[in-house]
Backbone atoms as SQL, in Angstrom:
CREATE TABLE atoms (id INTEGER PRIMARY KEY, chain TEXT, resi INTEGER, resn TEXT, atom TEXT, x REAL, y REAL, z REAL);
INSERT INTO atoms VALUES
  (1, 'A', 1, 'ALA', 'N', 0.677, -24.241, -21.405),
  (2, 'A', 1, 'ALA', 'CA', 0.292, -23.259, -20.410),
  (3, 'A', 1, 'ALA', 'C', 1.498, -22.405, -20.032),
  (4, 'A', 2, 'ILE', 'N', 1.240, -21.168, -19.729),
  (5, 'A', 2, 'ILE', 'CA', 2.295, -20.241, -19.333),
  (6, 'A', 2, 'ILE', 'C', 2.467, -20.321, -17.829),
  (7, 'A', 3, 'GLU', 'N', 3.710, -20.489, -17.385),
  (8, 'A', 3, 'GLU', 'CA', 3.988, -20.570, -15.955),
  (9, 'A', 3, 'GLU', 'C', 4.358, -19.192, -15.420),
  (10, 'A', 4, 'ARG', 'N', 4.005, -18.955, -14.171),
  (11, 'A', 4, 'ARG', 'CA', 4.374, -17.704, -13.520),
  (12, 'A', 4, 'ARG', 'C', 5.854, -17.727, -13.177),
  (13, 'A', 5, 'PRO', 'N', 6.537, -16.615, -13.331),
  (14, 'A', 5, 'PRO', 'CA', 7.945, -16.576, -12.931),
  (15, 'A', 5, 'PRO', 'C', 8.079, -16.719, -11.421),
  (16, 'A', 6, 'SER', 'N', 9.067, -17.494, -10.994),
  (17, 'A', 6, 'SER', 'CA', 9.226, -17.752, -9.560),
  (18, 'A', 6, 'SER', 'C', 9.853, -16.579, -8.823),
  (19, 'A', 7, 'ASP', 'N', 10.600, -15.724, -9.523),
  (20, 'A', 7, 'ASP', 'CA', 11.287, -14.623, -8.852),
  (21, 'A', 7, 'ASP', 'C', 10.453, -13.349, -8.796),
  (22, 'A', 8, 'ARG', 'N', 9.247, -13.375, -9.295),
  (23, 'A', 8, 'ARG', 'CA', 8.397, -12.185, -9.290),
  (24, 'A', 8, 'ARG', 'C', 7.100, -12.476, -8.557),
  (25, 'A', 9, 'SER', 'N', 6.549, -11.439, -7.981),
  (26, 'A', 9, 'SER', 'CA', 5.265, -11.585, -7.311),
  (27, 'A', 9, 'SER', 'C', 4.171, -11.217, -8.302),
  (28, 'A', 10, 'VAL', 'N', 3.390, -12.196, -8.688),
  (29, 'A', 10, 'VAL', 'CA', 2.326, -11.990, -9.658),
  (30, 'A', 10, 'VAL', 'C', 0.998, -12.134, -8.930),
  (31, 'A', 11, 'ALA', 'N', 0.093, -11.214, -9.159),
  (32, 'A', 11, 'ALA', 'CA', -1.211, -11.262, -8.500),
  (33, 'A', 11, 'ALA', 'C', -2.305, -11.164, -9.549),
  (34, 'A', 12, 'ASN', 'N', -3.352, -11.928, -9.347),
  (35, 'A', 12, 'ASN', 'CA', -4.538, -11.820, -10.194),
  (36, 'A', 12, 'ASN', 'C', -5.480, -10.826, -9.540),
  (37, 'A', 13, 'ARG', 'N', -5.761, -9.745, -10.224),
  (38, 'A', 13, 'ARG', 'CA', -6.607, -8.696, -9.666),
  (39, 'A', 13, 'ARG', 'C', -8.072, -9.090, -9.769),
  (40, 'A', 14, 'ALA', 'N', -8.830, -8.692, -8.787),
  (41, 'A', 14, 'ALA', 'CA', -10.266, -8.952, -8.799),
  (42, 'A', 14, 'ALA', 'C', -10.938, -8.007, -9.786),
  (43, 'A', 15, 'LEU', 'N', -11.873, -8.531, -10.545),
  (44, 'A', 15, 'LEU', 'CA', -12.603, -7.704, -11.498),
  (45, 'A', 15, 'LEU', 'C', -13.871, -7.126, -10.893),
  (46, 'A', 16, 'MET', 'N', -14.482, -7.854, -9.972),
  (47, 'A', 16, 'MET', 'CA', -15.707, -7.410, -9.319),
  (48, 'A', 16, 'MET', 'C', -15.451, -7.235, -7.825),
  (49, 'A', 17, 'PRO', 'N', -16.221, -6.379, -7.133),
  (50, 'A', 17, 'PRO', 'CA', -15.972, -6.123, -5.713),
  (51, 'A', 17, 'PRO', 'C', -16.079, -7.354, -4.828),
  (52, 'A', 18, 'TRP', 'N', -16.882, -8.348, -5.205),
  (53, 'A', 18, 'TRP', 'CA', -17.058, -9.524, -4.356),
  (54, 'A', 18, 'TRP', 'C', -15.992, -10.589, -4.599),
  (55, 'A', 19, 'GLU', 'N', -15.155, -10.433, -5.615),
  (56, 'A', 19, 'GLU', 'CA', -14.098, -11.406, -5.889),
  (57, 'A', 19, 'GLU', 'C', -12.879, -11.113, -5.024),
  (58, 'A', 20, 'HIS', 'N', -12.198, -12.166, -4.611),
  (59, 'A', 20, 'HIS', 'CA', -10.987, -12.014, -3.816),
  (60, 'A', 20, 'HIS', 'C', -9.774, -11.935, -4.734),
  (61, 'A', 21, 'GLU', 'N', -8.805, -11.100, -4.353),
  (62, 'A', 21, 'GLU', 'CA', -7.573, -11.019, -5.115),
  (63, 'A', 21, 'GLU', 'C', -6.664, -12.169, -4.723),
  (64, 'A', 22, 'GLU', 'N', -5.998, -12.753, -5.699),
  (65, 'A', 22, 'GLU', 'CA', -5.074, -13.841, -5.448),
  (66, 'A', 22, 'GLU', 'C', -3.664, -13.301, -5.578),
  (67, 'A', 23, 'GLY', 'N', -2.805, -13.717, -4.680),
  (68, 'A', 23, 'GLY', 'CA', -1.421, -13.284, -4.754),
  (69, 'A', 23, 'GLY', 'C', -0.699, -13.587, -3.475),
  (70, 'A', 24, 'ASP', 'N', 0.494, -13.061, -3.365),
  (71, 'A', 24, 'ASP', 'CA', 1.335, -13.301, -2.207),
  (72, 'A', 24, 'ASP', 'C', 0.822, -12.483, -1.032),
  (73, 'A', 25, 'GLU', 'N', 0.532, -13.146, 0.085),
  (74, 'A', 25, 'GLU', 'CA', 0.047, -12.455, 1.279),
  (75, 'A', 25, 'GLU', 'C', 1.158, -11.679, 1.972),
  (76, 'A', 26, 'ASN', 'N', 2.395, -12.070, 1.767),
  (77, 'A', 26, 'ASN', 'CA', 3.526, -11.427, 2.425),
  (78, 'A', 26, 'ASN', 'C', 3.838, -10.125, 1.701),
  (79, 'A', 27, 'THR', 'N', 3.725, -9.007, 2.385),
  (80, 'A', 27, 'THR', 'CA', 3.984, -7.713, 1.749),
  (81, 'A', 27, 'THR', 'C', 5.428, -7.278, 1.876),
  (82, 'A', 28, 'ASN', 'N', 6.294, -8.116, 2.457),
  (83, 'A', 28, 'ASN', 'CA', 7.705, -7.759, 2.596),
  (84, 'A', 28, 'ASN', 'C', 8.490, -7.985, 1.317),
  (85, 'A', 29, 'PHE', 'N', 7.882, -8.545, 0.269),
  (86, 'A', 29, 'PHE', 'CA', 8.621, -8.837, -0.943),
  (87, 'A', 29, 'PHE', 'C', 9.095, -7.569, -1.628),
  (88, 'A', 30, 'ARG', 'N', 8.472, -6.437, -1.364),
  (89, 'A', 30, 'ARG', 'CA', 8.878, -5.180, -1.989),
  (90, 'A', 30, 'ARG', 'C', 10.065, -4.540, -1.291),
  (91, 'A', 31, 'ARG', 'N', 10.332, -4.942, -0.088),
  (92, 'A', 31, 'ARG', 'CA', 11.380, -4.289, 0.688),
  (93, 'A', 31, 'ARG', 'C', 12.765, -4.874, 0.440),
  (94, 'A', 32, 'GLY', 'N', 12.864, -5.925, -0.331),
  (95, 'A', 32, 'GLY', 'CA', 14.177, -6.522, -0.555),
  (96, 'A', 32, 'GLY', 'C', 14.400, -7.686, 0.370),
  (97, 'A', 33, 'ASP', 'N', 15.404, -7.597, 1.194),
  (98, 'A', 33, 'ASP', 'CA', 15.755, -8.689, 2.095),
  (99, 'A', 33, 'ASP', 'C', 14.764, -8.746, 3.256),
  (100, 'A', 34, 'ASN', 'N', 14.065, -9.873, 3.407),
  (101, 'A', 34, 'ASN', 'CA', 13.047, -10.001, 4.454),
  (102, 'A', 34, 'ASN', 'C', 13.648, -9.930, 5.846),
  (103, 'A', 35, 'ASP', 'N', 14.844, -10.521, 6.039),
  (104, 'A', 35, 'ASP', 'CA', 15.480, -10.484, 7.353),
  (105, 'A', 35, 'ASP', 'C', 15.820, -9.052, 7.749),
  (106, 'A', 36, 'GLN', 'N', 16.322, -8.302, 6.791),
  (107, 'A', 36, 'GLN', 'CA', 16.682, -6.916, 7.075),
  (108, 'A', 36, 'GLN', 'C', 15.424, -6.089, 7.368),
  (109, 'A', 37, 'ALA', 'N', 14.356, -6.340, 6.635),
  (110, 'A', 37, 'ALA', 'CA', 13.100, -5.622, 6.878),
  (111, 'A', 37, 'ALA', 'C', 12.538, -5.978, 8.246),
  (112, 'A', 38, 'LEU', 'N', 12.654, -7.250, 8.644),
  (113, 'A', 38, 'LEU', 'CA', 12.165, -7.670, 9.949),
  (114, 'A', 38, 'LEU', 'C', 12.967, -7.012, 11.064),
  (115, 'A', 39, 'ARG', 'N', 14.296, -6.958, 10.890),
  (116, 'A', 39, 'ARG', 'CA', 15.136, -6.295, 11.894),
  (117, 'A', 39, 'ARG', 'C', 14.773, -4.820, 12.010),
  (118, 'A', 40, 'ARG', 'N', 14.543, -4.184, 10.869),
  (119, 'A', 40, 'ARG', 'CA', 14.197, -2.770, 10.865),
  (120, 'A', 40, 'ARG', 'C', 12.859, -2.539, 11.562),
  (121, 'A', 41, 'SER', 'N', 11.874, -3.417, 11.306),
  (122, 'A', 41, 'SER', 'CA', 10.556, -3.230, 11.915),
  (123, 'A', 41, 'SER', 'C', 10.599, -3.447, 13.421),
  (124, 'A', 42, 'THR', 'N', 11.418, -4.393, 13.903),
  (125, 'A', 42, 'THR', 'CA', 11.513, -4.590, 15.352),
  (126, 'A', 42, 'THR', 'C', 12.228, -3.420, 16.008),
  (127, 'A', 43, 'GLN', 'N', 13.187, -2.820, 15.309),
  (128, 'A', 43, 'GLN', 'CA', 13.848, -1.634, 15.859),
  (129, 'A', 43, 'GLN', 'C', 12.859, -0.476, 15.953),
  (130, 'A', 44, 'ILE', 'N', 12.035, -0.319, 14.940),
  (131, 'A', 44, 'ILE', 'CA', 11.035, 0.751, 14.962),
  (132, 'A', 44, 'ILE', 'C', 10.035, 0.508, 16.079),
  (133, 'A', 45, 'ASP', 'N', 9.604, -0.761, 16.264),
  (134, 'A', 45, 'ASP', 'CA', 8.668, -1.080, 17.341),
  (135, 'A', 45, 'ASP', 'C', 9.261, -0.751, 18.703),
  (136, 'A', 46, 'ALA', 'N', 10.546, -1.060, 18.898),
  (137, 'A', 46, 'ALA', 'CA', 11.197, -0.759, 20.171),
  (138, 'A', 46, 'ALA', 'C', 11.267, 0.751, 20.394),
  (139, 'A', 47, 'LEU', 'N', 11.556, 1.505, 19.327),
  (140, 'A', 47, 'LEU', 'CA', 11.599, 2.966, 19.451),
  (141, 'A', 47, 'LEU', 'C', 10.218, 3.526, 19.775),
  (142, 'A', 48, 'ASP', 'N', 9.180, 2.974, 19.143),
  (143, 'A', 48, 'ASP', 'CA', 7.818, 3.427, 19.423),
  (144, 'A', 48, 'ASP', 'C', 7.460, 3.211, 20.886),
  (145, 'A', 49, 'LYS', 'N', 7.810, 2.042, 21.430),
  (146, 'A', 49, 'LYS', 'CA', 7.461, 1.731, 22.815),
  (147, 'A', 49, 'LYS', 'C', 8.175, 2.655, 23.790),
  (148, 'A', 50, 'THR', 'N', 9.446, 2.959, 23.525),
  (149, 'A', 50, 'THR', 'CA', 10.169, 3.838, 24.444),
  (150, 'A', 50, 'THR', 'C', 9.685, 5.278, 24.317),
  (151, 'A', 51, 'ARG', 'N', 9.341, 5.693, 23.106),
  (152, 'A', 51, 'ARG', 'CA', 8.907, 7.076, 22.902),
  (153, 'A', 51, 'ARG', 'C', 7.521, 7.320, 23.492),
  (154, 'A', 52, 'LEU', 'N', 6.630, 6.357, 23.326),
  (155, 'A', 52, 'LEU', 'CA', 5.259, 6.563, 23.761),
  (156, 'A', 52, 'LEU', 'C', 5.006, 6.147, 25.203),
  (157, 'A', 53, 'GLY', 'N', 5.799, 5.215, 25.713),
  (158, 'A', 53, 'GLY', 'CA', 5.674, 4.792, 27.100),
  (159, 'A', 53, 'GLY', 'C', 4.309, 4.232, 27.408),
  (160, 'A', 54, 'LYS', 'N', 3.693, 4.721, 28.472),
  (161, 'A', 54, 'LYS', 'CA', 2.400, 4.202, 28.908),
  (162, 'A', 54, 'LYS', 'C', 1.233, 4.823, 28.149),
  (163, 'A', 55, 'LYS', 'N', 1.520, 5.789, 27.280),
  (164, 'A', 55, 'LYS', 'CA', 0.454, 6.454, 26.542),
  (165, 'A', 55, 'LYS', 'C', -0.222, 5.509, 25.541),
  (166, 'A', 56, 'TRP', 'N', 0.541, 4.573, 24.973),
  (167, 'A', 56, 'TRP', 'CA', 0.008, 3.675, 23.954),
  (168, 'A', 56, 'TRP', 'C', -0.250, 2.312, 24.563),
  (169, 'A', 57, 'ILE', 'N', -1.525, 1.952, 24.725),
  (170, 'A', 57, 'ILE', 'CA', -1.857, 0.639, 25.263),
  (171, 'A', 57, 'ILE', 'C', -2.735, -0.135, 24.297),
  (172, 'A', 58, 'GLY', 'N', -2.805, 0.302, 23.038),
  (173, 'A', 58, 'GLY', 'CA', -3.680, -0.344, 22.065),
  (174, 'A', 58, 'GLY', 'C', -3.328, -1.788, 21.795),
  (175, 'A', 59, 'ALA', 'N', -2.052, -2.141, 21.826),
  (176, 'A', 59, 'ALA', 'CA', -1.645, -3.506, 21.508),
  (177, 'A', 59, 'ALA', 'C', -1.801, -4.448, 22.688),
  (178, 'A', 60, 'THR', 'N', -2.053, -3.949, 23.881),
  (179, 'A', 60, 'THR', 'CA', -2.139, -4.817, 25.053),
  (180, 'A', 60, 'THR', 'C', -3.513, -5.433, 25.221),
  (181, 'A', 61, 'GLY', 'N', -4.516, -4.923, 24.522),
  (182, 'A', 61, 'GLY', 'CA', -5.863, -5.462, 24.632),
  (183, 'A', 61, 'GLY', 'C', -6.650, -4.884, 25.790),
  (184, 'A', 62, 'LYS', 'N', -6.081, -3.946, 26.533),
  (185, 'A', 62, 'LYS', 'CA', -6.791, -3.328, 27.649),
  (186, 'A', 62, 'LYS', 'C', -7.730, -2.241, 27.125),
  (187, 'A', 63, 'TRP', 'N', -8.709, -1.918, 27.938),
  (188, 'A', 63, 'TRP', 'CA', -9.607, -0.826, 27.597),
  (189, 'A', 63, 'TRP', 'C', -8.845, 0.485, 27.669),
  (190, 'A', 64, 'CYS', 'N', -9.138, 1.388, 26.764),
  (191, 'A', 64, 'CYS', 'CA', -8.506, 2.702, 26.807),
  (192, 'A', 64, 'CYS', 'C', -9.557, 3.766, 26.511),
  (193, 'A', 65, 'ARG', 'N', -9.275, 4.976, 26.932),
  (194, 'A', 65, 'ARG', 'CA', -10.208, 6.079, 26.718),
  (195, 'A', 65, 'ARG', 'C', -9.979, 6.696, 25.344),
  (196, 'A', 66, 'VAL', 'N', -11.036, 7.253, 24.788),
  (197, 'A', 66, 'VAL', 'CA', -10.930, 7.956, 23.519),
  (198, 'A', 66, 'VAL', 'C', -10.221, 9.282, 23.783),
  (199, 'A', 67, 'PRO', 'N', -9.195, 9.622, 22.991),
  (200, 'A', 67, 'PRO', 'CA', -8.476, 10.879, 23.245),
  (201, 'A', 67, 'PRO', 'C', -9.341, 12.097, 22.935),
  (202, 'A', 68, 'ASN', 'N', -9.081, 13.176, 23.660),
  (203, 'A', 68, 'ASN', 'CA', -9.813, 14.428, 23.468),
  (204, 'A', 68, 'ASN', 'C', -9.116, 15.370, 22.497),
  (205, 'A', 69, 'THR', 'N', -7.899, 15.034, 22.109),
  (206, 'A', 69, 'THR', 'CA', -7.139, 15.886, 21.197),
  (207, 'A', 69, 'THR', 'C', -6.737, 15.079, 19.968),
  (208, 'A', 70, 'CYS', 'N', -6.423, 15.789, 18.907),
  (209, 'A', 70, 'CYS', 'CA', -5.968, 15.151, 17.669),
  (210, 'A', 70, 'CYS', 'C', -4.521, 14.706, 17.855),
  (211, 'A', 71, 'MET', 'N', -4.264, 13.417, 17.678),
  (212, 'A', 71, 'MET', 'CA', -2.904, 12.893, 17.843),
  (213, 'A', 71, 'MET', 'C', -2.124, 12.948, 16.536),
  (214, 'A', 72, 'HIS', 'N', -2.768, 12.633, 15.410),
  (215, 'A', 72, 'HIS', 'CA', -2.091, 12.605, 14.112),
  (216, 'A', 72, 'HIS', 'C', -3.049, 13.077, 13.030),
  (217, 'A', 73, 'LYS', 'N', -2.496, 13.688, 11.998),
  (218, 'A', 73, 'LYS', 'CA', -3.245, 13.988, 10.783),
  (219, 'A', 73, 'LYS', 'C', -2.631, 13.137, 9.686),
  (220, 'A', 74, 'LEU', 'N', -3.447, 12.272, 9.094),
  (221, 'A', 74, 'LEU', 'CA', -2.960, 11.332, 8.097),
  (222, 'A', 74, 'LEU', 'C', -3.220, 11.881, 6.705),
  (223, 'A', 75, 'GLU', 'N', -2.254, 11.690, 5.812),
  (224, 'A', 75, 'GLU', 'CA', -2.388, 12.198, 4.453),
  (225, 'A', 75, 'GLU', 'C', -3.337, 11.321, 3.642),
  (226, 'A', 76, 'SER', 'N', -4.053, 11.944, 2.733),
  (227, 'A', 76, 'SER', 'CA', -5.004, 11.245, 1.885),
  (228, 'A', 76, 'SER', 'C', -4.625, 11.501, 0.433),
  (229, 'A', 77, 'ASP', 'N', -5.494, 11.137, -0.485),
  (230, 'A', 77, 'ASP', 'CA', -5.284, 11.417, -1.900),
  (231, 'A', 77, 'ASP', 'C', -6.322, 12.424, -2.377),
  (232, 'A', 78, 'HIS', 'N', -6.431, 12.582, -3.678),
  (233, 'A', 78, 'HIS', 'CA', -7.269, 13.605, -4.296),
  (234, 'A', 78, 'HIS', 'C', -8.739, 13.504, -3.884),
  (235, 'A', 79, 'ARG', 'N', -9.286, 12.300, -3.833),
  (236, 'A', 79, 'ARG', 'CA', -10.710, 12.129, -3.536),
  (237, 'A', 79, 'ARG', 'C', -10.997, 11.829, -2.073),
  (238, 'A', 80, 'GLY', 'N', -9.990, 11.749, -1.248),
  (239, 'A', 80, 'GLY', 'CA', -10.209, 11.513, 0.174),
  (240, 'A', 80, 'GLY', 'C', -10.220, 10.042, 0.536),
  (241, 'A', 81, 'CYS', 'N', -10.636, 9.769, 1.755),
  (242, 'A', 81, 'CYS', 'CA', -10.638, 8.415, 2.298),
  (243, 'A', 81, 'CYS', 'C', -12.066, 7.875, 2.319),
  (244, 'A', 82, 'PHE', 'N', -12.235, 6.621, 1.920),
  (245, 'A', 82, 'PHE', 'CA', -13.559, 6.009, 1.851),
  (246, 'A', 82, 'PHE', 'C', -13.810, 5.030, 2.988),
  (247, 'A', 83, 'VAL', 'N', -12.821, 4.225, 3.342),
  (248, 'A', 83, 'VAL', 'CA', -12.977, 3.179, 4.347),
  (249, 'A', 83, 'VAL', 'C', -11.712, 3.121, 5.188),
  (250, 'A', 84, 'ILE', 'N', -11.872, 2.925, 6.508),
  (251, 'A', 84, 'ILE', 'CA', -10.714, 2.684, 7.367),
  (252, 'A', 84, 'ILE', 'C', -10.947, 1.400, 8.149),
  (253, 'A', 85, 'SER', 'N', -9.833, 0.755, 8.520),
  (254, 'A', 85, 'SER', 'CA', -9.921, -0.484, 9.284),
  (255, 'A', 85, 'SER', 'C', -8.639, -0.655, 10.089),
  (256, 'A', 86, 'PHE', 'N', -8.786, -0.975, 11.374),
  (257, 'A', 86, 'PHE', 'CA', -7.634, -1.231, 12.223),
  (258, 'A', 86, 'PHE', 'C', -7.178, -2.674, 12.067),
  (259, 'A', 87, 'SER', 'N', -5.878, -2.912, 12.292),
  (260, 'A', 87, 'SER', 'CA', -5.364, -4.277, 12.304),
  (261, 'A', 87, 'SER', 'C', -5.879, -4.989, 13.548),
  (262, 'A', 88, 'SER', 'N', -5.692, -6.294, 13.598),
  (263, 'A', 88, 'SER', 'CA', -6.252, -7.069, 14.707),
  (264, 'A', 88, 'SER', 'C', -5.657, -6.674, 16.052),
  (265, 'A', 89, 'PHE', 'N', -4.404, -6.227, 16.082),
  (266, 'A', 89, 'PHE', 'CA', -3.782, -5.800, 17.333),
  (267, 'A', 89, 'PHE', 'C', -3.917, -4.302, 17.572),
  (268, 'A', 90, 'GLY', 'N', -4.455, -3.566, 16.609),
  (269, 'A', 90, 'GLY', 'CA', -4.648, -2.133, 16.767),
  (270, 'A', 90, 'GLY', 'C', -3.406, -1.304, 16.544),
  (271, 'A', 91, 'THR', 'N', -2.371, -1.880, 15.948),
  (272, 'A', 91, 'THR', 'CA', -1.129, -1.138, 15.748),
  (273, 'A', 91, 'THR', 'C', -1.060, -0.459, 14.389),
  (274, 'A', 92, 'PHE', 'N', -1.856, -0.913, 13.420),
  (275, 'A', 92, 'PHE', 'CA', -1.851, -0.326, 12.087),
  (276, 'A', 92, 'PHE', 'C', -3.269, 0.067, 11.697),
  (277, 'A', 93, 'LEU', 'N', -3.357, 1.096, 10.856),
  (278, 'A', 93, 'LEU', 'CA', -4.635, 1.577, 10.352),
  (279, 'A', 93, 'LEU', 'C', -4.577, 1.566, 8.828),
  (280, 'A', 94, 'ALA', 'N', -5.476, 0.833, 8.193),
  (281, 'A', 94, 'ALA', 'CA', -5.549, 0.782, 6.736),
  (282, 'A', 94, 'ALA', 'C', -6.623, 1.754, 6.265),
  (283, 'A', 95, 'CYS', 'N', -6.269, 2.610, 5.312),
  (284, 'A', 95, 'CYS', 'CA', -7.189, 3.614, 4.782),
  (285, 'A', 95, 'CYS', 'C', -7.309, 3.430, 3.271),
  (286, 'A', 96, 'ALA', 'N', -8.517, 3.247, 2.774),
  (287, 'A', 96, 'ALA', 'CA', -8.757, 3.157, 1.332),
  (288, 'A', 96, 'ALA', 'C', -8.978, 4.573, 0.820),
  (289, 'A', 97, 'VAL', 'N', -8.036, 5.071, 0.027),
  (290, 'A', 97, 'VAL', 'CA', -8.083, 6.451, -0.454),
  (291, 'A', 97, 'VAL', 'C', -8.198, 6.464, -1.971),
  (292, 'A', 98, 'GLY', 'N', -8.764, 7.534, -2.506),
  (293, 'A', 98, 'GLY', 'CA', -8.966, 7.651, -3.942),
  (294, 'A', 98, 'GLY', 'C', -8.119, 8.740, -4.546),
  (295, 'A', 99, 'GLY', 'N', -7.395, 8.379, -5.587),
  (296, 'A', 99, 'GLY', 'CA', -6.622, 9.349, -6.348),
  (297, 'A', 99, 'GLY', 'C', -7.421, 9.816, -7.547),
  (298, 'A', 100, 'ARG', 'N', -6.748, 10.356, -8.536),
  (299, 'A', 100, 'ARG', 'CA', -7.446, 10.830, -9.730),
  (300, 'A', 100, 'ARG', 'C', -7.922, 9.673, -10.610),
  (301, 'A', 101, 'GLN', 'N', -7.122, 8.598, -10.723),
  (302, 'A', 101, 'GLN', 'CA', -7.512, 7.475, -11.573),
  (303, 'A', 101, 'GLN', 'C', -7.545, 6.153, -10.825),
  (304, 'A', 102, 'LEU', 'N', -6.636, 5.946, -9.877),
  (305, 'A', 102, 'LEU', 'CA', -6.556, 4.685, -9.141),
  (306, 'A', 102, 'LEU', 'C', -6.901, 4.899, -7.677),
  (307, 'A', 103, 'TYR', 'N', -7.270, 3.823, -7.038),
  (308, 'A', 103, 'TYR', 'CA', -7.550, 3.836, -5.608),
  (309, 'A', 103, 'TYR', 'C', -6.477, 3.012, -4.920),
  (310, 'A', 104, 'ARG', 'N', -6.018, 3.491, -3.775),
  (311, 'A', 104, 'ARG', 'CA', -4.936, 2.830, -3.054),
  (312, 'A', 104, 'ARG', 'C', -5.374, 2.527, -1.634),
  (313, 'A', 105, 'ILE', 'N', -4.633, 1.618, -1.002),
  (314, 'A', 105, 'ILE', 'CA', -4.803, 1.367, 0.422),
  (315, 'A', 105, 'ILE', 'C', -3.511, 1.803, 1.090),
  (316, 'A', 106, 'LYS', 'N', -3.615, 2.800, 1.950),
  (317, 'A', 106, 'LYS', 'CA', -2.451, 3.291, 2.688),
  (318, 'A', 106, 'LYS', 'C', -2.512, 2.728, 4.093),
  (319, 'A', 107, 'ILE', 'N', -1.393, 2.190, 4.545),
  (320, 'A', 107, 'ILE', 'CA', -1.317, 1.597, 5.874),
  (321, 'A', 107, 'ILE', 'C', -0.438, 2.488, 6.737),
  (322, 'A', 108, 'PHE', 'N', -1.003, 2.966, 7.847),
  (323, 'A', 108, 'PHE', 'CA', -0.310, 3.874, 8.747),
  (324, 'A', 108, 'PHE', 'C', -0.009, 3.183, 10.070),
  (325, 'A', 109, 'ASN', 'N', 1.110, 3.550, 10.684),
  (326, 'A', 109, 'ASN', 'CA', 1.440, 3.115, 12.036),
  (327, 'A', 109, 'ASN', 'C', 0.646, 4.007, 12.984),
  (328, 'A', 110, 'VAL', 'N', -0.185, 3.410, 13.818),
  (329, 'A', 110, 'VAL', 'CA', -1.067, 4.185, 14.689),
  (330, 'A', 110, 'VAL', 'C', -0.276, 4.940, 15.745),
  (331, 'A', 111, 'ALA', 'N', 0.772, 4.337, 16.270),
  (332, 'A', 111, 'ALA', 'CA', 1.534, 4.963, 17.349),
  (333, 'A', 111, 'ALA', 'C', 2.252, 6.220, 16.890),
  (334, 'A', 112, 'THR', 'N', 2.832, 6.196, 15.679),
  (335, 'A', 112, 'THR', 'CA', 3.615, 7.336, 15.212),
  (336, 'A', 112, 'THR', 'C', 2.886, 8.191, 14.189),
  (337, 'A', 113, 'GLY', 'N', 1.873, 7.638, 13.535),
  (338, 'A', 113, 'GLY', 'CA', 1.177, 8.363, 12.486),
  (339, 'A', 113, 'GLY', 'C', 1.901, 8.347, 11.160),
  (340, 'A', 114, 'SER', 'N', 2.982, 7.576, 11.045),
  (341, 'A', 114, 'SER', 'CA', 3.770, 7.547, 9.815),
  (342, 'A', 114, 'SER', 'C', 3.194, 6.537, 8.829),
  (343, 'A', 115, 'LEU', 'N', 3.428, 6.785, 7.558),
  (344, 'A', 115, 'LEU', 'CA', 2.974, 5.890, 6.500),
  (345, 'A', 115, 'LEU', 'C', 3.883, 4.672, 6.471),
  (346, 'A', 116, 'ALA', 'N', 3.314, 3.484, 6.687),
  (347, 'A', 116, 'ALA', 'CA', 4.105, 2.255, 6.699),
  (348, 'A', 116, 'ALA', 'C', 4.201, 1.645, 5.307),
  (349, 'A', 117, 'MET', 'N', 3.111, 1.705, 4.531),
  (350, 'A', 117, 'MET', 'CA', 3.103, 1.050, 3.229),
  (351, 'A', 117, 'MET', 'C', 1.930, 1.563, 2.410),
  (352, 'A', 118, 'THR', 'N', 2.094, 1.557, 1.089),
  (353, 'A', 118, 'THR', 'CA', 1.011, 1.895, 0.175),
  (354, 'A', 118, 'THR', 'C', 0.792, 0.723, -0.763),
  (355, 'A', 119, 'LEU', 'N', -0.450, 0.265, -0.858),
  (356, 'A', 119, 'LEU', 'CA', -0.801, -0.851, -1.737),
  (357, 'A', 119, 'LEU', 'C', -1.633, -0.306, -2.895),
  (358, 'A', 120, 'PRO', 'N', -1.046, -0.168, -4.095),
  (359, 'A', 120, 'PRO', 'CA', -1.772, 0.395, -5.229),
  (360, 'A', 120, 'PRO', 'C', -2.536, -0.680, -5.997),
  (361, 'A', 121, 'GLY', 'N', -3.318, -0.249, -6.961),
  (362, 'A', 121, 'GLY', 'CA', -3.843, -1.186, -7.927),
  (363, 'A', 121, 'GLY', 'C', -5.334, -1.355, -7.997),
  (364, 'A', 122, 'HIS', 'N', -6.120, -0.722, -7.158),
  (365, 'A', 122, 'HIS', 'CA', -7.570, -0.856, -7.262),
  (366, 'A', 122, 'HIS', 'C', -8.077, 0.149, -8.293),
  (367, 'A', 123, 'HIS', 'N', -8.972, -0.316, -9.170),
  (368, 'A', 123, 'HIS', 'CA', -9.483, 0.548, -10.231),
  (369, 'A', 123, 'HIS', 'C', -10.814, 1.196, -9.868),
  (370, 'A', 124, 'GLU', 'N', -11.465, 0.699, -8.841),
  (371, 'A', 124, 'GLU', 'CA', -12.740, 1.252, -8.407),
  (372, 'A', 124, 'GLU', 'C', -12.680, 1.527, -6.906),
  (373, 'A', 125, 'ILE', 'N', -13.732, 2.110, -6.379),
  (374, 'A', 125, 'ILE', 'CA', -13.795, 2.445, -4.959),
  (375, 'A', 125, 'ILE', 'C', -13.720, 1.174, -4.121),
  (376, 'A', 126, 'VAL', 'N', -12.956, 1.227, -3.045),
  (377, 'A', 126, 'VAL', 'CA', -12.897, 0.119, -2.094),
  (378, 'A', 126, 'VAL', 'C', -14.020, 0.346, -1.087),
  (379, 'A', 127, 'TYR', 'N', -14.944, -0.606, -0.984),
  (380, 'A', 127, 'TYR', 'CA', -16.111, -0.451, -0.124),
  (381, 'A', 127, 'TYR', 'C', -15.920, -1.026, 1.268),
  (382, 'A', 128, 'ASP', 'N', -15.060, -2.040, 1.408),
  (383, 'A', 128, 'ASP', 'CA', -14.919, -2.701, 2.701),
  (384, 'A', 128, 'ASP', 'C', -13.541, -3.331, 2.802),
  (385, 'A', 129, 'MET', 'N', -12.999, -3.349, 4.018),
  (386, 'A', 129, 'MET', 'CA', -11.719, -4.007, 4.296),
  (387, 'A', 129, 'MET', 'C', -11.878, -4.811, 5.569),
  (388, 'A', 130, 'GLN', 'N', -11.170, -5.943, 5.642),
  (389, 'A', 130, 'GLN', 'CA', -11.221, -6.775, 6.842),
  (390, 'A', 130, 'GLN', 'C', -9.828, -7.013, 7.357);
């Protein structure tokens, strides 16, 4: 039997929409040093909190009003966005977007509107995200 290399992240892609993908759940493996990435993310979180102040209460679990103005315009791909899903704390927004040949999941920071990460590799339309 062929063993997976320990220094690489290998994932088995799902062939059908109902199959689950197997692989490393930690998405920090692409950033290099996990400690450095964690320090960077906490610095960004602190900057977001000071910049937004009381305007952003999504992570506190309190009720908030729907805004009347457009806060951010998020970039898409060639075919647009098919599915969106908020993270459990409401700090990130995952968007399943379609390019010319592949479909990607783009993860945006809700507070700043910046692209946090892109997860490539889907060959068909993404119908649902949890």
